[in-house]
N, C-alpha and C positions, 0 to 999 in steps of 0.2 A: 403147222406141220404135224402130222399124226404119227404116233408110234406104231410099230408092227402089230402089237397086241390090239391097239385101238382100231387099226385098219381092217382087222378081221371081224370086228364086231358089227353086226348089221345096224345100219343107221335108221332111225325113225324120222319120217319126213313130216314137216308142217309148212303151211303157206307162210306163216309169220312166226318168228321166235322172239319172245320178249325176255330180256335179261334183267332179272331183279323183281322182287315182289314187295318193294317199298312203296312210297306214296306215288312215284312215277309209274312203276310197273302195274300196280293195281288200277290206276287211272287209264293206262294204255289198254289193258285188258277190257275194261268197261267200254271204252270207245270202239274197240273192234267188235264187240258183241252187238253194239247198237248200230254202227255205221257200215260194217263189213260182215254181216251175219253168215255169209257163205265161206269166209276164210277160216281154215282150220289152224288153230294157233296153240302154242304152249308157252308157259312162263316158267323159266328156270331160276330157282332161288337157292343161294348157297346156304342160308340158315335153315333151321328146322321149322321156322314159322315165318309169317309175313311181318312187314313193318319196317324192315331196313334199319334206319337210324333209331327209330322208336323202339325196336326190338333189341338192338345191340347195346345201346347206352343204358346203364343201370345205376348211375350215380344218383345220390339223393336229390330230390327236387326237380329232376329233369322235366322240362316243359318247353312249349313252343315260345319263340320270341316274335312270332307273327300272329296276327289275329286269325282265329279259326274260321271266320266268315269268308276270308279270302284264301286261307291255307287249306280249308276244306274244299272239296270238289264243288263245282258249280251245280252239279246234278243231285247233290245229296245235302239237304238242309242241315246246318249246324245249330244245335239247340242248347249248347252248354255255354260256359264262360268264354269270353274272347281269347284269353290266354289259357291253354289247356295243358294238363299233365300228359306224360307219355302214355299212361294207362288209358286216359280218356281218348287220346288219338287212336290207340290200338283198338279200342272198342268200336270207334267210329269206322275204322278201316275194315274191321271184322264184319260190321253190318253191311258195308258196301259189297264185300265178297259174298256174304250169305244171300243178300237180297237179289243179287244178279247172277247167282249160280256160277261164280268164278272159280271156286275151289277146285272143280274138276279139271281146270286148265293148268293148275299150278303144280309143279314138281319141286318139292322141297329137298334140301340137302344135296343139291347139285352144284358143284363148284366148277365153273368153266375154265379150262386151261388154254384152249386154242380155238381160233376161228379162221378158216381158210376159204377164200373165194375162188371159184373156178369159172373163168369166162366161157369156156367151152360148154359147160353145163348150166351156166347161170345159176349157180347154187353156192350157198355157204355150207360148209361142213364144220360142225362144232364138236369138240371133244370135251367131255366133262367127267369129273370124279364124283361118285355118290359117296358123300362124306360119312354116311352111316355104315356102309359096307366096303368102302374103298374100291368099288367096282368102277371100271372105265366104261362109259357109255357114249354113243355118238348120235348126233342129230344132223339132219340136213334141212335147210329152209330157203325159201325164195327171198325172204326179206328179214333183215335183222334189226330189231328195235332195242337200242341200248338204254336201259333204265336203271343202271346199277349204281347210280350216285356218283360222287366226285371225290371221295377221299378213301384212304385205306382204313378199313375197319379193324384190322388185326393189331395195329399199333398206332398210337397217337404221336404227335411231334413233341419231343422234349429236347431242347438244346443240350449240348455237352458243356457242363460247367466244371471248372477245376474243383477237385475235392469231393465230388459226388460220392465216391467210394468211402470217404472218411465219415460221412454222416451216419450216426448210430441209430437214427430212427428209420421210419418207412418213407419211401418216395413212391407216390402213386400218380398215375395219369388217369383222369376221369373216364377216358375211353375204355380202359381196362380196369374198372373199379372192382376191388376184391369184395366179395359178398360178406366176408368175415372181418372187414376193417373195423377196428374198435377206436373210434375217435372221441367217445364220451369221456369228458374230463381231461382231454389232452390239449396241448398247445398245437395249433394247426396254422401253417402258413400256406396260402394259396397263391401261386405265382401266376399272374395274368389278370386282366380286367375286362375280358370279353363277356359274351352272353353266358358262357359256361361258369365262369367265376361268379358272375352276378346271380346265378341260380344256386350254386353250391353254398356260397357264404351264408345267405339267410336260411337255407335248408338245414344246416347243421350247427349254426352259431349257438343256439340255446343249449345244446348238449356238450359243447366244448368248454374247456377252461377259458380259452380265448382263441379267436380266429383272426388272422391278419391277411388282408389282400395286398400282396406285394406287386406293384406295377412299375414298369420301366417308364411309361408315360400314360396320361389319362385317356379315357374313352368317353364318348358321348352316350348318354342313356336318356330314355324318354319315359319317366315314371308317370303313372296314372292309375286310375281305378280299374280293376279287372271286371268291367261291366260295359255294356253298350246300351246307352239310354234309349236310343231309337228302337232297337230290337225289343227292349223291355216294354216300351210304350205300345208298340204294335201288338205285343202279346196280351197286354191288358185290354186291347180292343178286339181280342180274339181273331186276329188276322191269321190266315193260313200260314204254316211254317215255311212253305215253299216261297210264298210272297215275301215273308219277313227276311228269309235268306237272301233273296235277290235284291230287295230294296236296301238292306243293310250293306251288302257287298258293294253296291253302286255308290252308296254314300261314303263308305270307307275308302274306296278307290279314288273317288273325287277328292276327298280330303288329302289322301296320300300324294296324289298328283300335285296338289297345291303346295304341300310341304316340301316335296322333292324339288320342285321348281324354285321355291323360295330359298332352299339351301344352296342352289346354284347361282341364283340372281342376287340374293341378299344374304350372303354367308355370315356376315358380322351380326346382322339383326337376329338371325336364327340361332347363332351361337349364344348371344345374350339371353334369348328366350329359353333355350334348353338349360342353360346354367341357372337361370332364375328359378326354374321349376325344381331343380335339384336342391337349391338353397332352402326351399320351403320345408324340406324334410330334415335338415341338419341344424345343429346349434348355431347361434348367431356368430360365434367367434371361430367357427370351423374354417380351415384354410381351403376354401373351394378353388381358389386360384391355382394352388399347387396340385391338388389331388383330382379335380374334376373339370379342368379347363384344358382340353386337347389342343395340340398345335396344328392339326389339320382342319379343313373345313367340314361342317356337318355333312354326313352321307358320303364322304369320300371313303369311309369304311362303314360296315354295317351298324345301323342305329338300332340298338336292342330296346324293346319295351320292357320296363320293369313293373310288374303288376303291384299296385298299392305301395310302390316305392320301398319294397321289403328290404332290399340290401341297404338302403339309407337308414331305415328304421333300426337295423341291427347296429349300425355305426353310432346312431344317436343314443342307443341304449347302453353303449359301452361294451357290449359282447363282441363287437367286431371293430376292426380299425383298418385304415388304409395307410400304406407306406409307399411313397413314390421315390424310387432310388434305383441305381444300377447294382447288379449282383457282381461282387468281386470274386467270391468263391464260396463253396460249401465248407462247413467245418464239422467237427464231431457233434456239436450241439445244435447246429442250424445253418444260418446263412450270414456270411460277412458281406456287408454292403460297401459300396464305393465310398460312402460318407464315413466309414469306420465303425458304424453301429453294427452290432451282431443281433440278428433275430433268432432267438432260441425256439426250437420246435421239437415236438415228438413225431409229427407227421408233416411232410411237405407234399402238397398236391400241385402238380405241374399242369395247370389249365392253360397250356401254351400253344394250343391249336392242334392241327392235324396235318397229315401228309396227303397232298392232292394225288389222286389216282386218275390217270387218263384211260378211260374206257375199261376200268376194272383190272388193269395190269394184265389183260389177256394178250397172248401172243397172236397178233393178227398177221395174215399173209394174203396177198392178192396174186394169183397165178404163180405161187411158189416163192414170191419175193416178200420178205418181211416188210410190214408197214411201219414207217416212222411218221407218226402223226405230226411231229414238229415240222415236217417238210410238206405237209398238206396245207391247203387254204380252206378255211371254213366258209360254208354257205349259211349265213344267218345263224351261226352258232349251233347248227344241227346236222349238217352234212359236210363231207370232206372230199375235196378233189382227189380223184384216183381211187376212191373206195366206193364201189357200187352197192346199191340195194341195202343201204344202212342209214339209220338216223339215230342221233344221240340226243337225249333230253338233258339239257343243262338249263336250270331254271333261273329265277331272278334273285338278286340280292336286295334290291331296294323295294321289291314287292314280293308277295308270297310265291314260293317255288311252284306251287300247284297251279297257279294261273297259267304258267307256260306248259304244264302237263296237259291241261285242257286245250290250250291253243294248238299245240303240236299234235295232240290226239286227233283233232279235226283235220289238220294238215296231212298227217300220214294216211288217214282213211280216205281223204280226197285223192291223194296221190295213188294209193293202191287201186281205188276204183277207176281212176283215169287210166292206169296201166292196163287193167283188165279190159276196159272199154275199147282201147286201141290195140290190144294184143301185144303190148310191150312186155318183155321179160326182164328188162334191165333198165335202171336209171342211175345216172351218175352226175354229180355237180361238176361243171367244167368252166374254166375261165373262158370268157368270150374274146374274140379278136380285139375288141376295144379295151380289154383288161390287160393286154400284153405288157404295157409299160406302167401298170398300176403299182404304186409303192406297197410293199408288204411289210406289215408291222406286227408287233407282239399281240397275242390274243386279246389282251385288255389294256386300254390306255390307263397308265398309272394316275394320270390327272383326273380320270373319271372315277376309278375305283381301285384301291390299292391295299387290300389286307395282306398281311405278311405271308399267309399260306399261298396266296396266288402269286405274289412276287417271287417267292422261293422257287416256284415250279414253272415259271413262264416259259423256260426253255424246252419243256416237255409238251407244251400245248400247240395246237395248230396256229398258223399265222392268220392274221386278218388283213383284208385289203382296205384301201382308203375309201371305197364305195360302200354304201349301206348294205348291199346284198351280201357282201363278203365280211361281215362282222356281226358279233353278238352285242347289240347296243345296250343291253340291260334296260331297255326302255319299254316296259309293258304297254304304256299308254300310246306309244307309236305302233308297236307290234300288233296290238289287238285290232288295228285297222289294216296294217300292211300284210300280215301273214294270211288272213282269209282272202285277201285280194291278189295273192301271188298267182301269176299266169303260169300254169303248168306246161304251157307250150312255149315258154320263153327260151331263148338260146342258151341260158345257163344250165338247162336240163338236157342231158345227152341220153336219149332212149335207144334201145335196140330190141 
């Protein structure tokens, strides 16, 4: 819905409007220039620069937990270490923008507040605020490509614990890391044991008096050297970087497919293997059973790569430690645990996850009616029943997010060209007659993948059906064959 002031503002029109200039939005823009050169498009980005996650996060040591040969785009060779820092990733993205003249399409400091679809006009109307001037601006577009990410950037998730106001030190969430935080020589407790905690702990351990990673339950990690032997060997042979990139990607993806399948078929064997690798970095008498043996099967939650086992090296050196326990309450001096032990701290860092955001928390409406995405059914995790001319990029957890950016980039461009060829102005995913009695289920099967941030927000997400077309399987190795083969004339696509 638009405000009176916004409705009087002339709208600027584009064939395609991309929301977000992060890894997804920049990839989408590239694919449009290559595959739909006649389409006029714009990218609206809320921040003052590109990068999304990699621009927003400023905590020490921030890095990828996916290898850059697959997290990087298929069309732009990666030449650095497999696990890269945020700075290295931003440099890479900047090169993609410069080399493909994408900057002229990007409007920074544009925060979108509403998106309304009109069936009579076959148009989306978007209202945005220019955050640098507070000016309201309007855009119309034939097709909306949502690349805004999947969590709220403004505030991370921190549980409410009793006594938090009593704590006399600082409480910090990594997502809103203060630039002036002085942790040197301080006692630091990091709550959580996911990829963020595993990055932060080794990044600041040497400068703290001591740092403790406090976890409710253990997490799986995959430590290894931050190098790719195959890529290095190919460089020694002076093979072209484009070839190295493609060959290395294929090898990594083949290995990942085998590991993922083994985690499903032989979970106990994979569990033993992963824990055995961790043991190599820790003292012989370290209680690995207590601190690094999870209760869930491998890959039921994200499996983070730890370059050179740095978090375990910190533990082995004595600068860092792990405590596995429940939090009873915060105290003036730190945290009282369920066991009765008190962890004293000067700084408590809550690496406790984020709040999932469904399509950027934008107010969507179709023909004047607000859209409740929880009442829609997803088509392959990218389109929604009852919502025309829109596609959402939601990537992979068991494989690099960007793999789906490239896959769906091809799909959107093929769809747009198909619509142009046939003179269609509108497309919408619709349930077929044979889907009438199909069971509707939560967005993600908890038995397949169940991180806390997803489970907390399942009621906000679209429904999935029991058939493959109506769910996001999270299986890149299946989708890389299925999505390019999607029949755009199939009955699940309703064109006008």
